[in-house]
C-alpha positions as CSV (number, residue, x, y, z in Angstrom):
1,M,117.7,68.3,-119.2
2,G,117.8,69.5,-115.6
3,W,115.1,71.3,-113.7
4,I,116.9,74.7,-113.6
5,H,118.0,76.5,-116.8
6,N,121.7,76.8,-117.4
7,A,122.5,74.6,-114.5
8,P,123.8,71.0,-114.3
9,D,121.1,68.3,-114.4
10,D,122.0,67.1,-110.9
11,T,121.6,70.5,-109.3
12,A,119.8,70.0,-105.9
13,T,116.6,71.9,-105.7
14,D,113.2,72.0,-103.9
15,G,111.5,73.4,-107.0
16,P,109.3,70.3,-107.7
17,M,108.1,70.2,-104.1
18,I,107.3,73.9,-104.1
19,I,105.2,73.5,-107.3
20,A,103.5,70.4,-105.9
21,V,102.4,72.0,-102.6
22,S,101.4,75.3,-104.2
23,G,99.5,73.5,-107.0
24,V,97.6,71.2,-104.7
25,L,96.6,74.1,-102.4
26,T,95.5,76.2,-105.3
27,G,93.3,73.3,-106.6
28,I,91.7,72.8,-103.1
29,S,91.0,76.5,-102.8
30,L,89.4,76.5,-106.2
31,C,87.0,73.8,-105.0
32,F,86.0,75.9,-102.0
33,V,85.5,79.0,-104.2
34,L,83.2,77.0,-106.5
35,L,81.2,75.6,-103.5
36,R,80.9,79.1,-102.2
37,A,79.6,80.3,-105.5
38,Y,77.1,77.5,-105.6
39,V,75.8,78.3,-102.1
40,R,75.6,82.0,-102.5
41,G,74.5,82.1,-106.1
42,R,72.3,78.9,-106.5
43,L,71.0,78.1,-103.1
44,L,70.6,81.6,-101.6
45,H,70.5,83.8,-104.7
46,A,72.6,86.3,-102.8
47,F,75.9,86.6,-104.6
48,G,77.5,89.7,-103.2
49,I,80.5,91.9,-103.3
50,D,82.5,89.7,-100.9
51,D,82.0,86.8,-103.2
52,W,83.3,88.7,-106.2
53,I,86.3,89.9,-104.1
54,L,87.1,86.3,-103.1
55,F,86.8,85.1,-106.7
56,V,89.3,87.8,-107.9
57,T,91.5,86.8,-104.9
58,W,91.7,83.2,-106.1
59,L,92.7,84.4,-109.5
60,L,95.6,86.4,-107.9
61,S,96.6,83.4,-105.8
62,C,96.5,81.1,-108.9
63,S,98.7,83.6,-110.8
64,F,101.1,83.7,-107.9
65,T,101.4,79.9,-108.1
66,V,102.1,80.1,-111.8
67,V,104.8,82.7,-111.4
68,L,106.6,80.9,-108.6
69,G,106.4,77.7,-110.6
70,I,108.2,79.4,-113.5
71,Q,110.6,81.0,-111.0
72,T,111.7,77.5,-109.8
73,T,113.1,76.8,-113.2
74,W,115.3,79.8,-112.9
75,G,116.7,79.1,-109.4
76,L,114.0,79.4,-106.8
77,G,114.4,76.6,-104.3
78,M,118.0,75.8,-105.0
79,K,119.6,74.2,-102.0
80,N,122.9,76.0,-102.7
81,I,121.7,79.4,-104.0
82,E,125.3,80.6,-104.4
83,E,125.5,78.2,-107.3
84,I,122.7,79.9,-109.3
85,P,123.9,80.7,-112.8
86,K,124.6,84.4,-113.3
87,Q,122.6,84.5,-116.4
88,N,119.5,83.4,-114.4
89,V,119.6,86.2,-111.9
90,Q,117.9,88.9,-114.0
91,T,115.0,86.6,-114.9
92,F,114.8,85.3,-111.3
93,Q,114.5,88.9,-110.0
94,I,112.0,90.0,-112.6
95,L,109.8,87.0,-111.7
96,E,110.1,87.8,-108.0
97,L,109.1,91.4,-108.8
98,A,106.1,90.2,-110.7
99,G,105.0,87.7,-107.9
100,S,105.2,90.2,-105.0
101,P,102.1,92.3,-105.9
102,L,100.2,89.1,-106.6
103,Y,100.9,87.8,-103.1
104,I,100.2,91.2,-101.4
105,L,96.9,91.7,-103.2
106,G,95.9,88.0,-102.7
107,V,96.4,88.3,-98.9
108,L,94.5,91.6,-98.9
109,G,91.7,90.1,-101.0
110,F,90.7,87.3,-98.6
111,K,90.8,89.7,-95.6
112,L,88.6,92.2,-97.5
113,S,86.1,89.5,-98.4
114,L,85.8,88.5,-94.7
115,L,85.5,92.1,-93.5
116,V,82.8,92.9,-96.1
117,S,80.9,89.8,-95.2
118,Y,80.8,91.0,-91.5
119,F,78.5,93.8,-92.6
120,R,75.8,91.2,-93.3
121,F,75.3,90.5,-89.6
122,A,76.5,93.7,-87.9
123,P,73.4,95.5,-86.5
124,H,75.2,98.3,-84.6
125,R,76.5,101.5,-86.3
126,A,79.6,101.5,-84.0
127,Y,80.4,97.9,-85.0
128,R,80.1,98.9,-88.7
129,F,82.4,101.9,-88.2
130,G,84.9,99.5,-86.6
131,I,84.8,97.2,-89.6
132,T,85.2,100.1,-91.9
133,G,88.2,101.3,-89.9
134,V,89.9,97.9,-90.2
135,I,89.2,97.8,-94.0
136,V,90.8,101.2,-94.5
137,S,93.8,100.3,-92.4
138,C,94.3,97.0,-94.2
139,I,94.2,98.7,-97.6
140,L,96.6,101.5,-96.6
141,F,99.1,99.0,-95.1
142,N,99.0,96.7,-98.1
143,V,99.3,99.6,-100.6
144,A,102.4,100.8,-98.7
145,C,103.9,97.3,-99.0
146,L,103.0,97.2,-102.6
147,I,104.8,100.5,-103.4
148,V,108.0,99.3,-101.7
149,Q,107.9,95.9,-103.5
150,L,107.4,97.5,-106.9
151,D,110.1,100.1,-106.5
152,P,112.8,98.6,-104.3
153,C,115.7,100.2,-106.2
154,Q,116.6,103.4,-108.0
155,P,116.9,102.7,-110.8
156,I,114.9,99.4,-110.9
157,Q,117.6,97.7,-113.0
158,R,119.9,97.7,-109.9
159,K,117.7,95.0,-108.4
160,W,119.2,92.4,-110.7
161,D,122.5,94.2,-111.6
162,P,124.3,95.6,-108.5
163,T,127.0,97.0,-110.7
164,I,124.6,99.8,-111.8
165,P,125.0,103.0,-109.7
166,G,122.0,103.7,-107.4
167,T,120.4,102.6,-104.1
168,C,118.2,99.8,-103.0
169,V,116.0,99.2,-100.0
170,N,117.2,96.4,-97.6
171,L,114.2,94.1,-98.2
172,V,115.0,91.6,-95.4
173,P,114.3,93.9,-92.5
174,F,111.3,95.3,-94.4
175,Y,109.9,91.8,-94.9
176,Q,110.2,91.1,-91.1
177,T,108.6,94.3,-90.1
178,S,105.7,94.0,-92.6
179,S,105.1,90.4,-91.5
180,G,104.9,91.5,-87.9
181,M,102.3,94.1,-88.9
182,A,100.4,91.6,-90.9
183,I,100.0,89.4,-87.8
184,V,98.3,92.4,-86.0
185,F,95.9,92.8,-88.9
186,D,95.2,89.0,-89.0
187,F,94.2,89.1,-85.3
188,A,92.0,92.2,-85.9
189,V,90.2,90.6,-88.9
190,M,89.7,87.2,-87.3
191,F,88.7,88.6,-83.9
192,L,86.1,91.1,-85.1
193,P,83.1,88.7,-85.4
194,F,83.6,87.0,-82.0
195,P,82.0,89.6,-79.7
196,L,79.0,89.9,-81.9
197,L,78.5,86.1,-82.4
198,I,78.9,85.5,-78.6
199,K,76.0,88.0,-77.9
200,T,73.8,86.8,-80.8
201,K,70.6,85.0,-79.8
202,I,71.1,81.8,-81.8
203,Q,71.3,78.1,-80.8
204,T,74.3,77.3,-78.6
205,R,75.4,74.5,-81.0
206,K,75.2,76.8,-84.0
207,K,77.1,79.5,-82.1
208,V,79.9,77.2,-81.2
209,V,80.2,75.9,-84.8
210,L,80.4,79.5,-86.2
211,L,83.0,80.5,-83.6
212,G,85.0,77.4,-84.5
213,L,84.8,78.2,-88.2
214,F,86.0,81.7,-87.7
215,A,88.8,80.5,-85.3
216,L,90.2,78.6,-88.3
217,G,91.4,82.0,-89.5
218,F,94.1,82.0,-86.7
219,F,95.9,79.3,-88.7
220,I,96.8,82.2,-91.1
221,T,98.5,83.9,-88.1
222,A,100.4,80.7,-87.4
223,I,101.6,80.5,-91.0
224,Q,102.7,84.1,-90.8
225,I,104.8,83.3,-87.7
226,I,106.5,80.4,-89.5
227,R,107.2,82.7,-92.4
228,I,108.9,85.2,-90.1
229,Q,111.2,82.5,-88.8
230,Y,112.4,81.8,-92.3
231,L,112.8,85.6,-92.9
232,K,115.0,85.9,-89.9
233,G,117.5,83.5,-91.4
234,L,117.3,85.0,-94.9
235,K,120.7,86.5,-95.5
236,N,120.7,86.2,-99.3
237,P,117.5,87.6,-101.0
238,L,117.9,85.0,-103.7
239,N,117.5,82.2,-101.1
240,S,113.8,82.9,-100.7
241,G,112.4,79.5,-101.6
242,P,110.9,78.6,-98.2
243,V,109.6,82.1,-97.7
244,I,107.8,82.1,-101.0
245,L,106.4,78.6,-100.4
246,W,104.8,79.7,-97.1
247,S,103.6,82.8,-98.8
248,S,101.7,80.6,-101.3
249,V,100.3,78.5,-98.4
250,E,99.1,81.6,-96.7
251,A,97.4,83.0,-99.8
252,N,95.6,79.8,-100.6
253,L,94.6,78.9,-97.1
254,G,93.3,82.4,-96.6
255,V,90.9,81.8,-99.5
256,I,89.8,78.5,-98.0
257,V,89.2,80.1,-94.5
258,A,87.1,82.8,-96.1
259,C,84.9,80.3,-97.8
260,V,84.3,77.8,-94.9
261,P,81.8,79.9,-92.8
262,V,79.7,80.6,-95.8
263,L,79.2,76.9,-96.7
264,S,76.9,76.1,-93.7
265,P,73.7,76.2,-95.9
266,L,75.2,73.5,-98.0
267,F,75.6,71.1,-95.1
268,K,72.1,72.0,-94.0
269,K,70.8,71.1,-97.4
270,F,72.4,67.6,-97.3
271,H,71.2,67.2,-93.7
272,N,67.6,68.2,-94.6
273,N,67.6,65.9,-97.7
274,S,68.7,63.0,-95.4
275,R,66.0,63.7,-92.9
276,K,63.4,64.0,-95.7
277,S,64.4,60.6,-97.1
278,T,64.2,59.1,-93.6
279,Y,60.8,60.7,-93.1
280,I,59.3,59.5,-96.3
281,S,60.6,55.9,-95.7
282,S,59.0,56.0,-92.3
283,W,55.7,56.9,-93.7
284,G,55.8,53.8,-95.9
285,N,55.8,51.7,-92.8
286,I,52.7,53.2,-91.2
287,T,49.3,51.4,-91.4
288,T,46.0,52.2,-89.8
289,P,43.0,49.9,-89.1
290,S,40.7,51.9,-91.3
291,A,42.9,52.9,-94.1
292,T,45.7,50.6,-95.3
293,S,45.8,51.4,-98.9
294,Q,45.2,55.2,-99.1
295,S,47.8,57.7,-99.9
296,H,49.0,60.2,-97.3
297,T,49.3,63.9,-98.2
298,V,52.0,65.8,-96.3
299,S,52.2,69.5,-96.7
300,K,55.0,71.8,-95.8
301,H,54.9,75.5,-96.0
302,H,57.9,77.8,-95.6
303,V,57.3,81.0,-93.5
304,S,59.9,83.7,-93.9
305,G,61.3,85.8,-91.2
306,D,59.4,88.9,-92.4
307,Q,56.1,87.0,-92.2
308,L,56.9,85.8,-88.7
309,L,58.0,89.1,-87.3
310,D,55.1,91.4,-86.5
311,V,56.7,94.7,-85.6
312,E,53.3,96.1,-84.5
313,G,52.5,93.2,-82.1
314,N,53.7,92.6,-78.6
315,N,56.5,90.4,-79.8
316,N,55.7,87.8,-77.1
317,S,54.0,85.0,-79.0
318,H,53.3,84.4,-82.6
319,L,51.5,81.6,-84.4
320,A,52.0,80.5,-88.0
321,A,50.1,77.6,-89.5
322,T,50.9,75.8,-92.7
323,D,48.5,74.8,-95.4
324,S,46.0,72.2,-94.5
325,Q,45.5,69.7,-97.2
326,I,42.6,67.3,-97.6
327,S,42.7,64.5,-100.1
328,M,39.8,62.3,-101.2
329,V,41.0,58.7,-101.6
330,A,39.4,55.3,-102.3
331,N,36.5,54.1,-100.1
332,R,35.8,57.7,-99.0
333,H,38.9,57.8,-96.7
334,I,40.0,61.3,-95.9
335,V,43.5,62.2,-94.8
336,K,44.0,65.5,-93.2
337,E,47.4,66.9,-92.1
338,V,48.0,70.2,-90.4
339,D,51.4,71.5,-89.3
340,I,51.4,74.2,-86.7
341,V,54.5,76.2,-85.7
342,V,54.4,78.1,-82.5
343,L,57.0,80.8,-82.2
344,N,57.8,82.5,-79.0
345,Q,60.3,85.2,-78.0
346,L,61.2,86.6,-81.4
347,A,64.3,88.5,-82.3
348,S,65.1,91.5,-80.2
349,V,63.6,94.7,-81.6
350,H,67.0,96.4,-81.8
351,L,68.0,94.2,-84.8
352,E,67.6,96.1,-88.1
353,D,66.9,93.0,-90.1
354,P,66.2,89.6,-88.4
355,R,67.3,87.8,-91.5
356,N,70.9,88.9,-91.5
357,I,72.2,86.6,-88.9
358,E,74.3,84.1,-90.9
359,L,77.2,84.5,-93.3
360,G,75.5,81.9,-95.5
361,G,72.7,84.2,-96.7
362,P,70.1,86.8,-95.7
363,S,67.2,84.4,-95.3
364,R,67.8,83.4,-91.8
365,G,65.9,84.8,-88.9
366,N,66.9,85.3,-85.3
367,Y,64.1,83.3,-83.8
368,E,63.6,79.9,-82.2
369,C,60.9,77.3,-83.0
370,W,59.8,76.4,-79.5
371,A,57.0,73.9,-80.5
372,R,55.8,72.1,-83.5
373,G,52.5,70.3,-83.4
374,T,51.1,68.0,-86.1
375,N,47.6,66.6,-85.9
376,M,46.4,64.0,-88.4
377,T,42.9,62.5,-88.3
378,F,41.8,59.5,-90.5
379,Y,38.1,59.3,-91.0
380,H,36.4,56.1,-91.9
381,G,32.6,56.0,-91.7
382,D,31.6,57.0,-88.1
383,S,35.0,56.1,-86.5
384,S,38.2,58.0,-86.5
385,N,41.8,57.5,-85.5
386,S,43.8,60.5,-84.4
387,L,47.6,60.9,-84.3
388,D,49.1,63.9,-82.4
389,S,52.8,64.6,-82.2
390,I,54.8,67.3,-80.7
């Protein structure tokens, strides 16, 4: 039995390749969505509206992959589309009619997820109005495209049976125009965070990384340009295999791009765990003349942004100290460890919430740790050994 219904077994088709590419990208995008859910839900306990939007978006992209997979068995991807069996045309067109809204809503979904996430670190009212304006424009544009796609012919049966009296919209020029408009919205969505991130008072390395992550979104624009090139050569609407393939790539890559900036806390978690392991192993190699067998107590205390930011102070210099722990060990040895964090030049007072600086979550403050001092003193009888580190 051949790949395409009602067609010879040796009919040339790109159907298997279309399914393979779309299926792999859908699986990869699912992995990114699950990682995002872990970061936002488990690590940060801040699962928000943008996360739900992206989860629904992935369901739409997955459904689009299923529909186009079925459509390949009815003629999508045929190298000689003129040879498509006539009895396949109706099912082919119905499946295309079902897949179009899934693609449109999927592309709209990842853009909305990104735009809603921008509110998390947008301090100025004017910037928030700008985000809202882009959201409304994207929704109106995609709703208009959705209406045209769902009702291209009057009556709708004329779409797969041209012998029925009526009229149809010439979809090829419409596809080209809508794709050009989509590029404009892609630039607007991807460019929005750049001015704010450039002005944000965070480490230069972190700023460059965030800008690079958001710049990945311009790959979506590149895919849209490739898609337009195939649309220009689309003379027969049934010969839409390459266009639909790149549509699937765009929808799934959009989900991945929307997830990447949010995953930074996950990388920090692994980095911190690696540093902690190195730190503990290094303690195992330390010996002192007066205490070679005692245990060492290391205390670490997390100070949140709200505790550090004193809105009533002069905002010039703040001091936070961690717990000081004293342990009694064998032979009356005392180990004392104090961590002191000196914070200088806190977040600018115009920020509404110093914690809302990263897409990864709300628990990040716009401040720098300028100095960290640790003093450890080992007492043994009348003598003592002191270790100071900055």
